[in-house]
LUMVEXBA-55101 format. One record per residue (C-alpha): residue in three letters; x, y, z. Coordinates in nm, 3 decimals. Example, Ala and Ser with C-alpha at 12.3 -4.5 7.8 and 13.67 -1.06 7.14 Angstrom:
<nodes>
{aa = ALA | u = 1.230 | v = -0.450 | w = 0.780}
{aa = SER | u = 1.367 | v = -0.106 | w = 0.714}
</nodes>
This chain:
<nodes>
{aa = UNK | u = -1.257 | v = 1.967 | w = -2.805}
{aa = UNK | u = -1.274 | v = 2.105 | w = -2.452}
{aa = UNK | u = -1.007 | v = 2.117 | w = -2.184}
{aa = UNK | u = -0.970 | v = 2.273 | w = -1.841}
{aa = UNK | u = -0.730 | v = 2.566 | w = -1.840}
{aa = UNK | u = -0.565 | v = 2.739 | w = -1.546}
{aa = UNK | u = -0.601 | v = 3.103 | w = -1.646}
{aa = UNK | u = -0.377 | v = 3.221 | w = -1.361}
{aa = UNK | u = -0.210 | v = 3.092 | w = -1.047}
{aa = UNK | u = -0.449 | v = 3.050 | w = -0.756}
{aa = UNK | u = -0.721 | v = 2.831 | w = -0.609}
{aa = UNK | u = -0.968 | v = 2.606 | w = -0.791}
{aa = UNK | u = -1.152 | v = 2.913 | w = -0.916}
{aa = UNK | u = -0.880 | v = 2.980 | w = -1.175}
{aa = UNK | u = -0.976 | v = 2.660 | w = -1.360}
{aa = UNK | u = -1.196 | v = 2.725 | w = -1.663}
{aa = UNK | u = -1.355 | v = 2.497 | w = -1.922}
{aa = UNK | u = -1.237 | v = 2.621 | w = -2.260}
{aa = UNK | u = -1.272 | v = 2.517 | w = -2.625}
{aa = UNK | u = -0.956 | v = 2.432 | w = -2.819}
{aa = UNK | u = -0.882 | v = 2.306 | w = -3.168}
{aa = UNK | u = -0.859 | v = 1.928 | w = -3.186}
{aa = UNK | u = -0.493 | v = 1.820 | w = -3.170}
{aa = UNK | u = -0.343 | v = 1.628 | w = -3.461}
{aa = UNK | u = -0.098 | v = 1.347 | w = -3.379}
{aa = UNK | u = 0.250 | v = 1.416 | w = -3.511}
{aa = UNK | u = 0.495 | v = 1.147 | w = -3.628}
{aa = UNK | u = 0.548 | v = 0.897 | w = -3.348}
{aa = UNK | u = 0.233 | v = 1.005 | w = -3.162}
{aa = UNK | u = -0.114 | v = 0.869 | w = -3.091}
{aa = UNK | u = -0.431 | v = 1.068 | w = -3.035}
{aa = UNK | u = -0.619 | v = 0.959 | w = -2.722}
{aa = UNK | u = -0.986 | v = 1.024 | w = -2.651}
{aa = UNK | u = -0.960 | v = 1.063 | w = -2.276}
{aa = UNK | u = -1.212 | v = 0.916 | w = -2.036}
{aa = UNK | u = -1.001 | v = 0.979 | w = -1.724}
{aa = UNK | u = -0.733 | v = 1.223 | w = -1.615}
{aa = UNK | u = -0.462 | v = 1.155 | w = -1.359}
{aa = UNK | u = -0.498 | v = 1.413 | w = -1.079}
{aa = UNK | u = -0.206 | v = 1.456 | w = -0.840}
{aa = UNK | u = -0.147 | v = 1.667 | w = -0.532}
{aa = UNK | u = 0.145 | v = 1.831 | w = -0.711}
{aa = UNK | u = -0.105 | v = 1.961 | w = -0.969}
{aa = UNK | u = -0.262 | v = 2.175 | w = -0.698}
{aa = UNK | u = 0.075 | v = 2.300 | w = -0.576}
{aa = UNK | u = 0.178 | v = 2.406 | w = -0.927}
{aa = UNK | u = -0.161 | v = 2.569 | w = -0.987}
{aa = UNK | u = -0.130 | v = 2.765 | w = -0.661}
{aa = UNK | u = 0.191 | v = 2.930 | w = -0.783}
{aa = UNK | u = 0.394 | v = 2.795 | w = -0.491}
{aa = UNK | u = 0.619 | v = 2.584 | w = -0.714}
{aa = UNK | u = 0.750 | v = 2.844 | w = -0.958}
{aa = UNK | u = 1.107 | v = 2.783 | w = -0.839}
{aa = UNK | u = 1.079 | v = 2.413 | w = -0.921}
{aa = UNK | u = 0.867 | v = 2.388 | w = -1.237}
{aa = UNK | u = 0.875 | v = 2.601 | w = -1.554}
{aa = UNK | u = 0.496 | v = 2.596 | w = -1.599}
{aa = UNK | u = 0.327 | v = 2.936 | w = -1.625}
{aa = UNK | u = -0.040 | v = 3.022 | w = -1.690}
{aa = UNK | u = -0.238 | v = 3.001 | w = -1.897}
{aa = UNK | u = -0.190 | v = 2.626 | w = -1.926}
{aa = UNK | u = -0.386 | v = 2.299 | w = -1.919}
{aa = UNK | u = -0.292 | v = 2.115 | w = -1.596}
{aa = UNK | u = -0.240 | v = 1.743 | w = -1.553}
{aa = UNK | u = 0.026 | v = 1.497 | w = -1.655}
{aa = UNK | u = -0.166 | v = 1.190 | w = -1.765}
{aa = UNK | u = -0.478 | v = 1.052 | w = -1.928}
{aa = UNK | u = -0.648 | v = 0.721 | w = -1.977}
{aa = UNK | u = -0.860 | v = 0.658 | w = -2.283}
{aa = UNK | u = -0.879 | v = 0.503 | w = -2.627}
{aa = UNK | u = -0.649 | v = 0.561 | w = -2.924}
{aa = UNK | u = -0.857 | v = 0.720 | w = -3.201}
{aa = UNK | u = -0.584 | v = 0.826 | w = -3.444}
{aa = UNK | u = -0.216 | v = 0.761 | w = -3.510}
{aa = UNK | u = 0.064 | v = 0.973 | w = -3.646}
{aa = UNK | u = 0.314 | v = 0.879 | w = -3.911}
{aa = UNK | u = 0.531 | v = 0.584 | w = -3.815}
{aa = UNK | u = 0.289 | v = 0.441 | w = -3.557}
{aa = UNK | u = 0.142 | v = 0.097 | w = -3.622}
{aa = UNK | u = -0.230 | v = 0.125 | w = -3.683}
{aa = UNK | u = -0.289 | v = -0.173 | w = -3.454}
{aa = UNK | u = -0.290 | v = 0.086 | w = -3.174}
{aa = UNK | u = -0.624 | v = 0.216 | w = -3.300}
{aa = UNK | u = -0.903 | v = 0.132 | w = -3.057}
{aa = UNK | u = -0.667 | v = 0.023 | w = -2.780}
{aa = UNK | u = -0.731 | v = 0.134 | w = -2.421}
{aa = UNK | u = -0.419 | v = 0.311 | w = -2.300}
{aa = UNK | u = -0.275 | v = 0.525 | w = -2.023}
{aa = UNK | u = -0.021 | v = 0.791 | w = -2.109}
{aa = UNK | u = 0.193 | v = 1.075 | w = -1.976}
{aa = UNK | u = 0.101 | v = 1.403 | w = -2.141}
{aa = UNK | u = 0.357 | v = 1.658 | w = -2.023}
{aa = UNK | u = 0.711 | v = 1.719 | w = -1.911}
{aa = UNK | u = 0.838 | v = 1.835 | w = -1.572}
{aa = UNK | u = 0.537 | v = 1.893 | w = -1.350}
{aa = UNK | u = 0.299 | v = 1.801 | w = -1.627}
{aa = UNK | u = 0.064 | v = 1.979 | w = -1.862}
{aa = UNK | u = -0.212 | v = 1.879 | w = -2.102}
{aa = UNK | u = -0.389 | v = 1.617 | w = -1.892}
{aa = UNK | u = -0.725 | v = 1.779 | w = -1.813}
{aa = UNK | u = -0.853 | v = 1.738 | w = -2.166}
{aa = UNK | u = -1.087 | v = 1.545 | w = -2.394}
{aa = UNK | u = -0.821 | v = 1.474 | w = -2.657}
{aa = UNK | u = -0.446 | v = 1.435 | w = -2.608}
{aa = UNK | u = -0.175 | v = 1.383 | w = -2.869}
{aa = UNK | u = 0.096 | v = 1.185 | w = -2.690}
{aa = UNK | u = 0.430 | v = 1.034 | w = -2.789}
{aa = UNK | u = 0.398 | v = 0.659 | w = -2.829}
{aa = UNK | u = 0.692 | v = 0.595 | w = -2.595}
{aa = UNK | u = 0.493 | v = 0.767 | w = -2.319}
{aa = UNK | u = 0.192 | v = 0.541 | w = -2.382}
{aa = UNK | u = 0.112 | v = 0.205 | w = -2.223}
{aa = UNK | u = -0.156 | v = -0.038 | w = -2.338}
{aa = UNK | u = -0.394 | v = -0.123 | w = -2.053}
{aa = UNK | u = -0.404 | v = -0.503 | w = -2.005}
{aa = UNK | u = -0.727 | v = -0.698 | w = -2.035}
{aa = UNK | u = -0.910 | v = -0.716 | w = -1.704}
{aa = UNK | u = -0.775 | v = -0.385 | w = -1.577}
{aa = UNK | u = -1.022 | v = -0.099 | w = -1.554}
{aa = UNK | u = -0.913 | v = 0.210 | w = -1.744}
{aa = UNK | u = -0.977 | v = 0.440 | w = -1.448}
{aa = UNK | u = -0.767 | v = 0.216 | w = -1.222}
{aa = UNK | u = -0.478 | v = 0.216 | w = -1.469}
{aa = UNK | u = -0.491 | v = 0.595 | w = -1.495}
{aa = UNK | u = -0.497 | v = 0.634 | w = -1.118}
{aa = UNK | u = -0.165 | v = 0.448 | w = -1.079}
{aa = UNK | u = 0.003 | v = 0.599 | w = -1.384}
{aa = UNK | u = 0.250 | v = 0.798 | w = -1.173}
{aa = UNK | u = 0.246 | v = 0.670 | w = -0.815}
{aa = UNK | u = 0.235 | v = 0.309 | w = -0.933}
{aa = UNK | u = 0.546 | v = 0.340 | w = -1.148}
{aa = UNK | u = 0.729 | v = 0.528 | w = -0.872}
{aa = UNK | u = 0.633 | v = 0.270 | w = -0.609}
{aa = UNK | u = 0.762 | v = -0.015 | w = -0.825}
{aa = UNK | u = 1.091 | v = 0.166 | w = -0.888}
{aa = UNK | u = 1.136 | v = 0.228 | w = -0.514}
{aa = UNK | u = 1.083 | v = -0.139 | w = -0.432}
{aa = UNK | u = 1.315 | v = -0.256 | w = -0.711}
{aa = UNK | u = 1.584 | v = -0.014 | w = -0.592}
{aa = UNK | u = 1.556 | v = -0.099 | w = -0.222}
{aa = UNK | u = 1.519 | v = -0.474 | w = -0.270}
{aa = UNK | u = 1.343 | v = -0.559 | w = 0.058}
{aa = UNK | u = 1.387 | v = -0.928 | w = 0.153}
{aa = UNK | u = 1.079 | v = -1.127 | w = 0.250}
{aa = UNK | u = 1.019 | v = -1.139 | w = 0.624}
{aa = UNK | u = 1.193 | v = -0.808 | w = 0.700}
{aa = UNK | u = 1.020 | v = -0.521 | w = 0.876}
{aa = UNK | u = 0.954 | v = -0.213 | w = 0.664}
{aa = UNK | u = 0.827 | v = 0.114 | w = 0.811}
{aa = UNK | u = 0.635 | v = 0.342 | w = 0.574}
{aa = UNK | u = 0.578 | v = 0.701 | w = 0.687}
{aa = UNK | u = 0.275 | v = 0.863 | w = 0.528}
{aa = UNK | u = 0.139 | v = 0.516 | w = 0.456}
{aa = UNK | u = -0.221 | v = 0.635 | w = 0.407}
{aa = UNK | u = -0.136 | v = 0.856 | w = 0.109}
{aa = UNK | u = -0.157 | v = 0.756 | w = -0.256}
{aa = UNK | u = 0.204 | v = 0.639 | w = -0.275}
{aa = UNK | u = 0.200 | v = 0.492 | w = 0.076}
{aa = UNK | u = -0.105 | v = 0.273 | w = 0.014}
{aa = UNK | u = 0.054 | v = 0.129 | w = -0.300}
{aa = UNK | u = 0.380 | v = 0.059 | w = -0.116}
{aa = UNK | u = 0.190 | v = -0.118 | w = 0.162}
{aa = UNK | u = 0.020 | v = -0.349 | w = -0.088}
{aa = UNK | u = 0.325 | v = -0.417 | w = -0.305}
{aa = UNK | u = 0.560 | v = -0.485 | w = -0.015}
{aa = UNK | u = 0.305 | v = -0.707 | w = 0.159}
{aa = UNK | u = 0.265 | v = -0.906 | w = -0.163}
{aa = UNK | u = 0.643 | v = -0.957 | w = -0.167}
{aa = UNK | u = 0.643 | v = -1.099 | w = 0.184}
{aa = UNK | u = 0.768 | v = -0.799 | w = 0.381}
{aa = UNK | u = 0.634 | v = -0.727 | w = 0.728}
{aa = UNK | u = 0.489 | v = -0.382 | w = 0.678}
{aa = UNK | u = 0.429 | v = -0.125 | w = 0.949}
{aa = UNK | u = 0.249 | v = 0.188 | w = 0.833}
{aa = UNK | u = 0.261 | v = 0.522 | w = 1.010}
{aa = UNK | u = 0.010 | v = 0.803 | w = 0.973}
{aa = UNK | u = -0.183 | v = 1.052 | w = 1.183}
{aa = UNK | u = -0.523 | v = 0.952 | w = 1.320}
{aa = UNK | u = -0.729 | v = 0.639 | w = 1.378}
{aa = UNK | u = -0.907 | v = 0.641 | w = 1.042}
{aa = UNK | u = -0.579 | v = 0.639 | w = 0.851}
{aa = UNK | u = -0.438 | v = 0.364 | w = 1.071}
{aa = UNK | u = -0.743 | v = 0.148 | w = 1.003}
{aa = UNK | u = -0.705 | v = 0.205 | w = 0.629}
{aa = UNK | u = -0.339 | v = 0.103 | w = 0.642}
{aa = UNK | u = -0.415 | v = -0.225 | w = 0.818}
{aa = UNK | u = -0.712 | v = -0.297 | w = 0.590}
{aa = UNK | u = -0.478 | v = -0.256 | w = 0.293}
{aa = UNK | u = -0.245 | v = -0.528 | w = 0.419}
{aa = UNK | u = -0.001 | v = -0.386 | w = 0.675}
{aa = UNK | u = 0.082 | v = -0.598 | w = 0.980}
{aa = UNK | u = 0.021 | v = -0.299 | w = 1.203}
{aa = UNK | u = -0.010 | v = 0.079 | w = 1.203}
{aa = UNK | u = 0.106 | v = 0.349 | w = 1.442}
{aa = UNK | u = 0.023 | v = 0.715 | w = 1.490}
{aa = UNK | u = 0.331 | v = 0.930 | w = 1.438}
{aa = UNK | u = 0.158 | v = 1.231 | w = 1.590}
{aa = UNK | u = 0.170 | v = 1.061 | w = 1.931}
{aa = UNK | u = 0.466 | v = 1.127 | w = 2.165}
{aa = UNK | u = 0.711 | v = 0.839 | w = 2.185}
{aa = UNK | u = 0.598 | v = 0.676 | w = 1.862}
{aa = UNK | u = 0.955 | v = 0.566 | w = 1.768}
{aa = UNK | u = 0.961 | v = 0.353 | w = 2.084}
{aa = UNK | u = 0.635 | v = 0.192 | w = 1.975}
{aa = UNK | u = 0.799 | v = 0.098 | w = 1.645}
{aa = UNK | u = 1.085 | v = -0.086 | w = 1.815}
{aa = UNK | u = 0.849 | v = -0.255 | w = 2.062}
{aa = UNK | u = 0.634 | v = -0.382 | w = 1.776}
{aa = UNK | u = 0.931 | v = -0.528 | w = 1.590}
{aa = UNK | u = 1.058 | v = -0.709 | w = 1.898}
{aa = UNK | u = 1.342 | v = -0.470 | w = 1.975}
{aa = UNK | u = 1.495 | v = -0.435 | w = 1.628}
{aa = UNK | u = 1.488 | v = -0.137 | w = 1.398}
{aa = UNK | u = 1.310 | v = -0.178 | w = 1.064}
{aa = UNK | u = 1.534 | v = -0.300 | w = 0.784}
{aa = UNK | u = 1.397 | v = -0.022 | w = 0.562}
{aa = UNK | u = 1.227 | v = 0.310 | w = 0.637}
{aa = UNK | u = 1.040 | v = 0.473 | w = 0.349}
{aa = UNK | u = 0.966 | v = 0.837 | w = 0.430}
{aa = UNK | u = 0.676 | v = 0.974 | w = 0.227}
{aa = UNK | u = 0.638 | v = 1.276 | w = 0.453}
{aa = UNK | u = 0.965 | v = 1.450 | w = 0.370}
{aa = UNK | u = 1.065 | v = 1.556 | w = 0.719}
{aa = UNK | u = 1.287 | v = 1.451 | w = 1.007}
{aa = UNK | u = 1.027 | v = 1.200 | w = 1.125}
{aa = UNK | u = 1.230 | v = 0.903 | w = 1.007}
{aa = UNK | u = 1.549 | v = 1.000 | w = 1.191}
{aa = UNK | u = 1.466 | v = 0.846 | w = 1.533}
{aa = UNK | u = 1.387 | v = 0.504 | w = 1.387}
{aa = UNK | u = 1.640 | v = 0.498 | w = 1.103}
{aa = UNK | u = 1.941 | v = 0.595 | w = 1.315}
{aa = UNK | u = 2.139 | v = 0.350 | w = 1.519}
</nodes>
């Protein structure tokens, strides 16, 4: 099989297509013929070498933390009914390894069957952000009709939160920088969008909500941006 290996820390140029021996599924594992790989922003940060204090991954390694594909073999103890199933699966531990590959041997408990009617590429794309978004919503428990402000609402996680919260009846306000991102946020289902690069944007939030602060602020930016609207 072939996989993409990061030969060293650095830019995209460190990625190399390399031949490897086909993996063999161990007890409790399935072997997946991958047709899609989950690519995350954190993959690029790890590859750059800027995350060595947070993740144990060192080159050479195969990046990526998830694949979507079809089960082509099963290890001991795995029901053979998994053979031929379309699945999405996590491939690595903290930070993730082993996802940019043609074949992946994955623990069954890290594998999810893709439901009928769901495209394999779509399932792979939400393998990480989708699960995280659902956990956030379940933890926060936003009541229908309440205002929710999402910072960084045009990113992968933000767009999913906009859609999921809108579907649950929340009044979603998305914040991002620039007109194009604001248009995307509204097109995805938000009631309105604001530009948090503009001076006085916290005042615009309160004006939009009719003078009340949002019931929930979800900060996907990781900064002090949420402080002016969350306080008080």
